[in-house]
Steps between C-alpha positions, in 0.01 A plus 500: 500500500652560843419681820536876458682508835605249763345732759122535538284808510297555817129579467354706786154623400266420213169626365268422209230707333268297279140437406557136589466342841868418531482192720632161400165323539309764300747508211499122469122507449506773235450432132510738203132597533549572870795724420301696244214538747739636763643739243155639420347520846788575737635841408822659621414837654801729471321785680420276795852360521691827453262756645762709677647651182391609155494213252362691202809443288574144610455219250353171614830311513654767725195513729516122546869513589459795739218319677712190550794706631264679739388163639858399582449670836701767677766302689755551223440876497614559858847622407704191592626510142554850354257570217787580267598133543154367411412470131224370275535241223187413302435221252243540224403385152451836330430756771165668437441408138157667500659834596752469219239406240254774602768770517630404156148489360429852628805632315346374174135583557516848655493800266870554576750227598616703800148546641538209739474503877862548619410362843441160336844476340678361811258205500644385168843450661541141618669608825208724602355255756837441670568874509162571658557230764828668594348851503197401708718324760808724494734222387820645352692184414531337156186511287447284192248301299572174320280347231538128559170349390357231726825478696519875568502472881800269516689685227444824693604334827820368339584850378424639845726240660792626290426859607505406868811285471682792338403731787256719308209415731435334837145396417256505211130496436472250215162505331306386195191650345272408210197697387191371324383713210361449148839600358691256719259214424527570127880483505499176701238341273690598184827361634340170601277482191199427720270709717673559833393716792743651749414447867645813654678530832811619679730369770779662702772357723755658731831321447856533627823310442578476873286334770551763771412829331189581703528505879275284717372311199586202288429430134210284389699290258814450296477527122750335265487590133616331182591686185226482232543234235397490137291188456472477123619139514365236736855375563589846637194487721585158637856608575375810683264303723780257583723796584242649737493187713876455485541856631246433775672180610841671502374806686723574797196610701330160464161648423361159420308359206199704385174377650278707268545602138312803370494547123375822340376463144221359288698360209665183375830639624366504856381140469840398361681656796270324748562174317876532545455602864293186558778287353754661732328443833176318439154601609496806725235756580458710188323833462446615143403863449384488141161509331413465133417830334626702798841631598644652816766674294795643691351468847455120502833449676392748767180307565696173523754646745222646714329160517828338600559751780145456633526120504869443573561237766821403677729284286263522202653723231294601197636492147339768282526474122373760253465416133472752218372338182537817294871537569574132570660580836480332837596646838521323834531595866521305825319635807597359840440599864751755631 
């Protein structure tokens, strides 16, 4: 497992849409019952967030993503970078699984298979949310969706980095979105063989591969990404953690040793990763975003990166680790001040 590139990505703007109070102190106090209470009593209002356009045919996952992109602000829309050089890359688990299930069900239960609502068909395409984000904001650059499980944000960002390095885009909106629905909860529970509830949310980030793309502004942070690793064996996991810190120490930019480690996951795999991290550099501040019986799904990495950006201090990089028990994969990213 090695760095995907010796050069960092630059993060300019960020936004999160969630039912949770996304502050470090609040999340540290939350337990599983608190998460379920927030899920029941704090509702995402798509009409209130996206009131300037019709949302009748939007699924929940797309509405969450569009709301987070809207909150990125308007500085990046001023024309400094042509819109045909700005693209959208989205990470997800399944897209809108409820749209797919309901559309398929209608084809079996209606009197004729073709008596389905054709306006709902686009929602079954996994790239629907990314496409809508581009349409709503007039972005004509590359547009793609990557299903990367818990590490979706960093897998999508790695793909976006390759696009920018090859000259296909000057900047990208990289986002993640995860909906909460009975269908999505059922799939997660069946895969884990225990009742699991999805805590929905979305996060978006404006990233570039150069630090001077936007005039009269500077990026919030630098983001270094490692390639995902299969962690089926603990020896592989230990080697990967050792490699992370070797890459950090050999970094030509001297970003320094991580001061905070954020781990996303609620499984034994997450605990195993944190155990190896502790062996590597001892006791550091640790933030674990994982609760029994609940899952952040694909947007957990987005929440972790947003927390890092909000709390980043000079000379205190954050190491973010996402663990995916279902696919036995681990992703890692280092966030440091720009």
